[in-house]
C-alpha positions in Angstrom: 5.0 -4.3 -1.7 4.0 -0.9 -2.2 6.5 1.6 -3.6 8.6 3.7 -1.2 7.1 7.5 -1.1 8.5 10.1 0.5 6.1 10.3 3.8 6.8 6.6 4.7 9.4 6.0 7.4 13.0 5.1 7.5 12.5 1.7 8.5 9.5 1.4 5.9 12.0 2.5 3.0 14.6 0.1 4.1 12.7 -2.8 4.2 11.2 -2.1 0.9 14.5 -1.7 -0.5 15.5 -5.1 1.0 12.2 -6.6 -0.9 13.7 -5.1 -4.0 17.5 -6.4 -4.0 16.0 -9.8 -2.3 13.7 -10.0 -5.8 17.0 -9.3 -7.6 19.3 -11.8 -5.5 16.8 -14.8 -5.6 16.3 -14.0 -9.3 19.8 -14.7 -10.2 20.4 -18.0 -7.6 17.2 -19.3 -8.9 17.4 -18.6 -12.6 17.0 -20.6 -14.9 14.5 -22.7 -13.9 12.5 -20.1 -11.4 11.6 -16.2 -12.5 11.2 -14.0 -9.5 9.2 -10.9 -9.6 7.6 -8.6 -7.0 5.0 -5.6 -7.6 4.8 -2.4 -6.2 1.8 -1.3 -6.0 0.3 2.3 -5.6 -2.9 3.7 -3.8 -5.1 0.8 -4.6 -8.9 1.1 -3.1 -8.6 -1.9 -0.6 -9.3 -2.4 3.0 -6.0 -2.1 4.3 -5.2 1.0 2.3 -8.2 3.0 3.2 -6.2 5.2 5.4 -4.2 6.6 2.2 -7.4 7.5 0.2 -10.7 7.2 2.2 -10.7 10.7 3.5 -9.6 12.8 0.3 -10.4 10.2 -2.6 -10.6 13.2 -4.9 -7.1 14.8 -4.2 -5.5 11.4 -4.6 -7.4 10.6 -7.5 -6.4 14.5 -9.2 -2.8 14.0 -8.5 -2.3 10.7 -9.9 -1.4 10.5 -13.8 -4.3 8.3 -14.6 -6.4 10.3 -12.6 -8.2 7.5 -10.5 -6.9 5.0 -7.5 -6.2 2.0 -8.5 -8.5 -0.8 -8.5 -7.6 -4.8 -7.3 -8.2 -5.7 -10.8 -5.6 -3.2 -11.9 -3.2 -5.4 -9.5 -4.6 -8.7 -10.3 -4.0 -8.1 -14.2 -0.5 -7.3 -13.9 0.2 -10.3 -11.4 -1.7 -12.4 -14.4 0.7 -11.3 -17.1 3.8 -12.0 -14.6 2.5 -15.5 -13.8 1.9 -16.0 -17.9 4.2 -17.7 -20.3 3.8 -14.2 -21.9 6.4 -12.9 -19.3 9.0 -16.0 -20.0 11.5 -13.3 -20.4 11.2 -11.3 -17.9 13.2 -11.7 -13.8 14.5 -10.1 -10.9 12.1 -7.1 -11.4 10.0 -5.0 -9.7 7.3 -3.6 -11.8 5.5 -0.5 -10.3 1.4 -0.7 -10.8 0.9 2.8 -9.8 -1.3 4.7 -12.1 1.8 7.1 -12.4 1.9 8.1 -8.7 5.7 7.3 -8.5 6.1 10.4 -11.1 4.8 12.8 -8.8 1.9 15.1 -8.4 -0.2 15.4 -11.9 -2.6 18.2 -10.9 -0.2 21.0 -11.9 0.4 19.8 -15.6 -3.6 18.6 -15.8 -4.4 21.9 -15.0 -2.1 23.5 -17.9 -3.6 21.2 -20.5 -7.5 22.3 -19.5 -6.5 25.8 -20.7 -8.1 26.5 -24.3 -5.7 26.7 -26.9 -6.3 29.4 -29.6 
């Protein structure tokens, strides 16, 4: 599940919101034997997501707080955490894995920090 953005349609945002609430409800109904969590990935370098980054990779990377597009391994690491025993007290959550994309455009802040102080 990708996180809703300002550029997506009403139907897309409504369906993603429904998945978030379904995650919460299932976590409640299936507890304590089953933990239910969701992943909300940002722009990740995959074939299905190419339309989101391929033609403007540098711009997407620059606007992301962590300065890069996500890799499949970033998502895999988060999933590995969620299915591990280390995560035994998390349920009903939607984990956002987006390098800070949900925070907004990082470029103006990055430019401000690149100015030499002195």
